[in-house]
N, C-alpha and C positions, 0 to 999 in steps of 0.2 A: 584537371591536369595534375600529374604526380609532381610533388615538390621535393627537391633534393635538400637534405639537411647536412650533408657532409661539410665540415669546416675545412680550413686550410690544411690542418694536420692530417685529416682523413684523406684529402686529395693527394697530399704528398705520399702517403702510404700506398694509395692506389697506384700512383705512378711507379713506385718501387715494385709493387706486385706485378704490374704489367711488364716492367723491365725484366723481372725474374722469370716471368712466364715466357718472355720472348727470347731469353738467353739460349735455350737449347736450339732454337731454330737458327740462330746466328752461328752456332758452333757445331753444326752437323758434320763439318769436315773433320773435326778432331774428336768428337764424342760418338761412341758407338751406342746407339739406342737399343734398349732392351724392350722386350714385349711388355705392354701395359696390361695388367690384370684388371678387368673392369667389371667382373661379375661377382666379386666377393664383397661381403658386407664389411664396411670399414670398422664398425664398432667391434665386430667379432675378431677381426684381424689385429686389433690394437691391444688385445688382452695381454700378450706376452710381457711387455715392459711393466705392466701393472701388477703382475705377480698373482699369488694365490688368493689375495683379497678381492680380485676382480670377479664379477659374475655377469654373464650375458643372458638376457631374455630375448629370444629371437621371435620371428613371426609364428613359428610352430608352437613354441612354448606359450606365447601370449594367446594364441588361438584356442588353447584348451580352456581359457577362462574369460575370453572376450564376451561370451554370451551372458556372463554373470556380472560384468562391471564395465562401465564406460570411463572409469577412472584408472589411468595407468599406474598411479601411485599405489592404489589398492592391490593391483596385480604384483607390483614389486615387493609387497609385504612378505611374499613367500621366501625372499632372500633373507637369511639370518642376519640380524643387525639393522634391517631396514624397517621403519615404521611409517604409518600414515597419520599425520595430524589432521583431524577432521575439519572439513570445510564444506564446499558445495559438492553436488553430485558427481562432477567430473574434475574437481579442483582441489583435492587433498594436497597438503604440503608434505613432501618427503622429509624424513628424518633419518640420519645415518649415525648410529651409535650415540644417540642423545643430542646430536647437533642438527637442527632443522632450519626451516624457513630459508633465507638466502645465504645461510652459512654453508649450504651445499651448492656447488656450481652446477648448473644445468645448461647443457648446450643442445641445440637441434641442428643437425647437419653442420656441426662445427661452429655455430654461431651462438654466443650466450644470449639469453632472453631476459629482459628486465621485467620485473613485476610493475604493473601500472595501476596501482590501486592502494589507498591507505589501509585497506583491509586484506591486501594480497589476494583478491578474489580471482585473479587471472595469472596464477603461477605458470612457469614455463611448461610443465608437463600437461597443462590443460589444453595445449595446442597439439598434443600427440594423441591420436585416437588409437586405442588397442585394436580396432578393426583393420587399420591400415599400417600398423607398426611393422617395420622390418626388423630392427634390432635396437636394443638399448643396453649400454654398458654401465655397470655400477661398480665403482671402486670404493670400498669401505675403509681401507686402511691407509697406507702410505701411497699417495698418488704421485707419479712422476711429474716434475715441473712442466713437462711438455703438454700436459692435459689441462693447463689453465692456472691462473692465479686468482687472487682476491677471494679466497675461500679458506675455511678452516675445517670443514665438515665432510669432505669427500666429493666425488664426482659422479654425475649421471649424464651420460652422453647418448642421445637418441639419434639414430641415423635412418634416413630414407634409403631404399635400395639403390645401389649404383645402377646406371642405365644398362639395359640388356641389349645385345646386338645379335644379328643373324650371322650365319656363315656367309662367306663371299658368294654373291650371285643369288642369294635367297632372301626371302622376307620372313619376318617373325611377327606373329600376332598371338599374344598370350595375356592372361589375366585371371582375375578371381572376383567373384561376387558373393556377398554374404548377407544374412539377415538374422535378427534375434528377437525374442520376446521374453520378458521377465514378469512373473505373475505378481510379485510383491507390490511393485509400484506401477504396474501396467506400462513398463518401459518397452518401447519398440525402436528399432533402428536397422540400418543397413549400410553397406559399403560396396564400392566398385573400384577395382584396379584394373588397368589395361595398358598394354604396351604395344606399339607398332614400330618396327625397326627393320633396317637393312644392316649391312656390315659396317656402315659409317655413321648413320644417323639413328637416333632413338627418341621416340616421343612417348612419354608415359603420363597417365592421369590417375589420380587417387582421390576419391571423394567418399564422404561418410556423413551420416546424420543419426541423431538419437534424440528421443523425447521421453520424459518420465514424469509421473505425478509424485506426490509425497509418498515416501515409503512408510511401511508399518513396522513398528518394533515387534519384539518377541511377545510371548504370552503375557497379556495384561498391560503392555506398554502403550498400546494405541498408536495412532499416527504420529509421525515425527514431522511437525509443521516446518514449512520453509525448506523443503528438500526437493522440490520439483525443478526441472531444468529442460532446456531445449538447445540444440546446437547443430551446426553443419560445418563441414570443412571441405575445401577443394584445393587441389595442388596439381600443377602441370610442370613436368620436367622434360627438358630437351637436352640430349647428350650428343656430342660430336666427337668421334674418335679420329684422331689425326696421326701423322707420323711423329709428332712431338708430344703426344699425350692425349688425355681425355679432358674435354671442356664440358661442363655441366651448368645449366642455369635452371633454377627452380622458382616458380612463383606460387604463392599460396594465399588463400583467403579463408579466414575463420570467423564465424558469425554465431553469436548467441543472443537471442532476443530477451532471454531471462534465465536466471539461475538463483534459486533460493539458498540462503545460508542460515542453517538452524542456530549457529552459535555466534551470529553477528546481529547488531541492531539494524543493519541495512541489508538489502538484497541487490543483486546485479540486475539492472533493467536493460543493459545493452553492453555487448563487448564485440567490437568489430576490429579485426586485425588483418592487415595484408603485409606480406613479406616477400622480398626478392633476394635470392642467394645465388652467387656465381662461384664456381669452383674450378680450379685447374689441378690435375694430377699428372705428373710426369715421372717416368722411371728411366734412369740413365746408367751408364757404366760407372759413374762416380757415386750414384745413390739415387735419391728420390726427392721430388719437390711437390709440396701441397700448398696452394694459395686459395683462400676463401675471402670473398667480400660480400657484405650483407647489409640490408636495411629492413627495419620493421617499423610499421606505423600502427599505433593502437589508439582507438577511441573507446573510452570506458565510462559507463554511467551507473549510478546507484540511486535507489529510492526504496520505497516500501512496496512489496508485493502484497497480495490480498491477506495472507496470513498475518502480516504485521500492520494491517489497517488500510493498505492501498494508498494511492496518491490522488484520490479524487479532489482533495482540498489543496493539492500541490505537494503534499508530503514534505520531503527534505531532499531535493535534487542535488546530486554531486556529479561533477563532470571532470574527467581526467583525459589529458592527451599525453602520450609518450611516443617519442621518436628515437629509435636506437639505430646506430650504424657503426660499421667498423670493418676491419680487415685483419686477417691472420695469415702469416707466412711461416712455413716450417720446411726445413731441408734436412734430410738424412744423408750424411756424408760417410761413406764406407772407408774407414781408415785402413783396414785390412780385413782378412777373412773373419776375424773374431771381434772387431770393435767398430761401432758406429757412433759418430758424433752427430747429435741432433741439436740444431740451433734454430731459433725463430724469434719472431716478434709479433706483437698484437697491439692494435689500437681499438678502443671501444668508447663510443660517445652515447650518452643518454641525455635527452632533453625532456623535462617533466613540467607540465602545467596542471595544477589541481585547483579548481575553483568550485564554489557552491553557490549557484544562482539564487537570487532573492526570491522569496515566495510572496506573491501579491496578497496584501491584507494581513500578513503575519507580523506581529510585534517583535518576535524573537529572531525571525529569519529575514531581515530586511532593514532598511530599504536598499542596502548596498549588496553587491556580490562579495561573498566571503572568499578571500584569496588565501588558500591554504599553503600551496607552494607556487610561487610566482616566478616563472622563468628559471626553474631549477636545472642545474647542469652538473653532470658527473662524467669526467673524462679519465680514462685509464690507459696508460701506455706501458706495456710490459715487454721485456726481453728475457730470453733464457738460453742456457746451454746445458746439454745433457750427454753423458757418455754411457752408452750401452755396451757392456763388455761380456764376452763369453770366454772365460779364462780356460775352461776345459769342458768336457762333456758333462761334468758334475757341478761345476761352479760358475755362477754368473752374477753380475751386479749391474745396477743402474744408479748413477750418481749425477745430480744436477743442481744448478743454482739458478735463481730467478729474481728479477727486480721489477716491481710494479709501482709506477708513479701515479697517484690518484689525486685529482684536483676537483673540488666541488665549490659551487657558489649558487646564489639565488638572489632574486630581487626583493623589494619591499612588499609588505603584505597589508591587508586591511580586514577588519571585522565586519559583521553585518551592519553594525551601527556603533555610535559612541554613547548611546543612552544607558540608563541604569541597568536594563536587562542584559546588556552586553558589556558592562563595565569591566569585568575581569578580562575579557578578550580584548577590549579597547586598550587597557593598560598593558597587556602582554604584547599587542601589536606595536605600541609605541616603543617599548623596550627592545623588541626584536629589530625594528627598523633602525634603531640607534646603534646596534651592534654590528661588528664586522662579520660578514657571512662567509667569507672565503675560508676554505679548509683544504690543506694540502698534506699528503702523506707520501713517504717513500718507504715502501714495504719490501723487505728482503725475505726470500724463502730459499730453502734447500731441502733436498731429499736424498736419502741413501737407502738402497734396497739390495740385500744380499740373499742369494738363493743357492742352496747346496743340496745335492742329491747323492748321499753317500753310497746308496745301493738301490737296486731296482725296487720300485714300489714305496720308497721313502723320500720325501722332499721336506727340507727345512728352510724356513725363510725368516729373516729379521729385517726390520726397517725402522728408519727414523725420518721424521719430517718436521721442518720448521716452516709454518705457514702463517700468513698475516692477511687480515681483511679489514678494510676501512668501513665505517658506518654507511648505511644507505641514506638517501635524501630525507626520508621521513624521520629517521632516528636523529638526524641533525636539526631539521628545519620545521617539524610540526610544533607550532608555537602556541596554539590556543590553550587558555587556562580555564575557560568555562567548562561546566560539567558536560554539556551537550557536545561542544566542539571537541573536547578531548576524548569522549567516548566514540567518536567517529574515527579515531586513530587506533590502530592495533590489529594484529593478525593472530592473536592468541586465543580467541574464542572464549574469553573469560568475562566479557561485559564491562571490564574496567576501562578507564580513560588513560591515555598515554600522552606525554608531553616530550618534545624533543629536547636535545641538549647540545648547544654549540661547542661545548668543551670536550665532547667525546673523543677518545683516542682509538686508534686501530687495534683490533684484537690480534694477539700473538699466541699461536698454539704450538706446543711441542708434543708430537705424537710418537709413541713407541708402539710398534705393532709387530706381532710374531705370528707364525703359522707353522704347523706341522701336518703333513698329509701322509697317510698310509693307504696303499691301494694294492689290489691284486686282481688279475683277470681282465684288464682293459676296461672298455666302456661298459661291458655287461657284468663286470666283477663287483667286488665290494670296495668301499672307500670310506675313510674316516678323516675328517679335517677339523683341527682345533685351532682357533684364532683368538688369542688373548690380545688386549690392547689397553693402552693408558694414554690419555691426553690431558695435558696441563695447559690452561689458557690464562694468560695474563691480559688484563683489561677486557675480559669477556663482557659483552654488552647485555646487561640485565636491567632490572628496574628497582626503584626504591619508592616507597609510599610518601606522597607529599600532602594528601588530604583525603578525608572521607567525603564521598559524594552523597548529596541529599536529594530528596524528591521535591516536588513542587510545594509541599507543606513544610519544608525545612527539616524533615526527619531523615535519619540515615537510610540510605537505599540498599545497603549491603554490598555496594560496589565502591571501589576506591580509585583515586587519581594517582597515577604513577609517572615517574620521570625516568627516561633511559639514563643509565649510569654504567660506568666501568667497574667491574668487580673481578676477583680472581676465582677461577673455578677449575674443577677437574672432573674427568670422566674415566671410568675404568670398567672392564667387563670382559666377557668372552663369548664368542660365537662358536657353535659346534654343529657340524652337519655330517650325516652318515647315510650310506645306502648299501644294501646287501641283496643279492639274488636269493630268492626262496626256492624256486623250482623252474625248470625249463624242459618241456617235453612236447612232442607232437600232439599228444592227446589232450594235455591240460594247458598248453600255451606257456607263456612266461609270466612270472610274478616276481616282484621285488618290493622291498621295504625301504622307505626313505624317512629320515627323521632330522629335525633341526631343533636347536635350543639356543636362546639368547639371554644373557644376563647383563644388566647395566646398572651402574651406580653413578649418579651425577650429583655434585654438591658444591656449594659456595665454600671456598677455602677459608674465608675469614671467620665464618660462624658455624660451619658444618651443616647449614640448612639445605634441604633438598632443592634442586633446580626444577624449573617448571617443565611439564610435559615430557617426563622421562618414562619410557615404556617399562612396565614391570616384567618380571621373569615370564618368558613365553616360549612356546615350542609347537611343533607340528609333527604328527606321525601319519604317514600315508602308505597305504597298500595299493600298489599299482599292478594291473593285469592286462595282458594283451594276448589275443588269439585270433589269428586270421584278420578279418576286417574290424574286429571289436577291440576297443581299448577302454578300460574302466579304472576308476580309482575311488577309494574310500579314505577320507581324510578327517583326522581329529585335530582340532586346534585348541590349545590349552593356554590360558592366560591366568597368572596368579593375581592375588589381591594387590591393588595399588594403594599402599598405605603411607608411602613417602611422598608428600605433596608440598607444594610451595606455599608457605603461609602468607607471603607478601601479596600474592594474587588471589588468595582465598580459594585455592585449588581444591576440588572435591575428591574424596577417596572413592574408589570403585572396588566392587567385589570380584572375586575370581569367577571364571566361567569356562565352559567347554562347548565347542561347536562341532557338530558332525555334518560333514558335507559328502555327497556322493555324486559321481559323474560317470557318464558313459558316452561313447561315440561309436558310430558305425560308418565305415567308408565303403562306398560302392562306386568303383571306377574313380571318377573325379569329383564325386559328390560326397560330402560328409554331413551326417546328421548327428547333433549332439544334444544331450539331455543332462541337466544337473539339478540337484536339489540342495540349495544352500541352507544351512541351519535347519537340518532335517527335523530336529526335535522342537523347533520353534522356541528356542531358549530365550528367556528374557535376560538382557545384560546391558551394561553401560559401556560406552567406548572410553577406554582409559585416556586417550588423547583427543577426545571429541569435544571438550569444552562444555559449557553450560547451554542448555536448550532455550535460547532467548526467543525463538519463534513460539514455543509453547508458553513461555513466561508471559508474553504479551497477551495471549489469549486466555490463560487460566489464572495468572497471578501467582502461580506456584513455580518455583525454580528447581529444576532437576538437571542432572547430567544428560547429555545427548544420548538417547538410547541407540543400541545397535539394531541392525536390520533383522527382522523376523524371517520366518520360512519363505523361500521363494523357489518356484519351479521355473527353470530357465531353459529355453529351447533355442538352438542355433542351427543354421543351415548354411553350408559353404559349398560353392561349386567353382572348380577351376576350369579354365579353357585355354 
């Protein structure tokens, strides 16, 4: 039986949402209903208010690379300013202009997704498969307040396709199927999407699966242990078009029996998630209304896969439950032909239980269950107002204000035992249970974005944002002080141990972002975009060293124990992108050159030290060609030395590298065959944000940076019907 976890506040918001949705029906006599557009991708249509810093990856763009990666974050790396912090094979953490992890808000079909693991092994984008992706919107700079609160690092909004409908009196049956193979890790996978609809009802299914072995590094690097994975996803969407708007309900099930994590002490041995999302979209003479209600239930387990010794003796089981639910309501009110007032509210509830079952016969992991987070709760209630103005054909602005009230609490905890081997944890549990766990924040935010086009082909943009984000449940409530217990906490891939801090403050970020774009010749012409940015963060959540960790013999292990603390930090840099046509003729087809460059500098303002996991100078140059049914590309990826590293976490330096990738595809009617060779030269390189390779460390005793993927021949086949 499905259990409902909405509390009274959620129920009240649902009642409001239902009332709002019912309002148009009650007022048909006075409101003139406009046609509802139901076949456009919401993510793509929302780019306008977000400005030049927004970037959309749609199904077609993702399709060019889906045969080469099951990790959507890896595909988003092609966006200048976006990086992937290494994790599992389909679970990299996105970073936007130096701010990563949960500092970036990620939504799926309008619903924020909570991470449900002390190592963040199931980040939100792990539930979005590149094979079935419709569109994802990335906002790097100043994001309007209507796109969400409780973040300081940007927005990533993934959307499923809106339901498709047939013409009156007709039936629609359409879909797509695909499959892929990758030689490097023997990865195989496939997907199916299908829609059956008439002019009022639409039923759509999307399913996918992927499985891979450990990948191999470049020349001389050997296998990267703990990089295997398997997963499946299923989603069913039902849409109903009525005289008062579009109603959509989507149910999804995501299942992974295992996923290796090369830079963590643990691996994922189960992740099962089901979600239900309902949405109403209505367009009226006065404006538009969008209401979404959602619930997600996640069961997550960790232990050791074979590369880390397996769990034949029990290993170290860890079990996490997360239940998230909420509702968002947004109304666009047209004040006049040039101004739209956008208002809305949001409630989000997260419930977290994280326990580590005792291992029979173990002196260290028993006899009690270790309660890491016991009945953790995080509730957020936000409201916003935003004015979208088009002062003239050349000048427009978006100005908004937002407030988010965040309340967190948790119950008492317990260690494995109170014996000598667990004495540090026992003392820490006693101190934690004696403390007040309740934490409340009132976070204000505001954004202002001004866009000016003085002449054809030139657009200028300037923006400012004040954003705030409260700590997550692990940053507050991870209480263990033992070496083993603290090393089970942390999503940084550094092997260090982390301890929570009940005194943490919310992070407050002031961001100044600009952009200038020059273009000529429309979509097939040339374009140059330059985007400088500066972010100053007060009370940035970082870490300070509290102890050296030792091995069983009492000798320093090379890893340290850290506690989350607030510091002051800043991030500055520039993103550049350009494209230009090279030739266009009937005989030789069309060719164009595309290039990107990203520069980033992040530092602790108190001492000038580098911040952790900051991407070094990097860029891409791609030559693209199309003629008839053929499309091809040659891409060179360039990454500079990473020599600014965080001394607190013992972050490792990495050397510069260059990767050459080639791709081609042939389309015959509705069938497309693609072939790609990634890392053609089989270059040996280390991932700058990949962390240390703990999977290899356990097997060899030698610690190295996680190596990048070596040469891979990737084949994909897609058929539409």
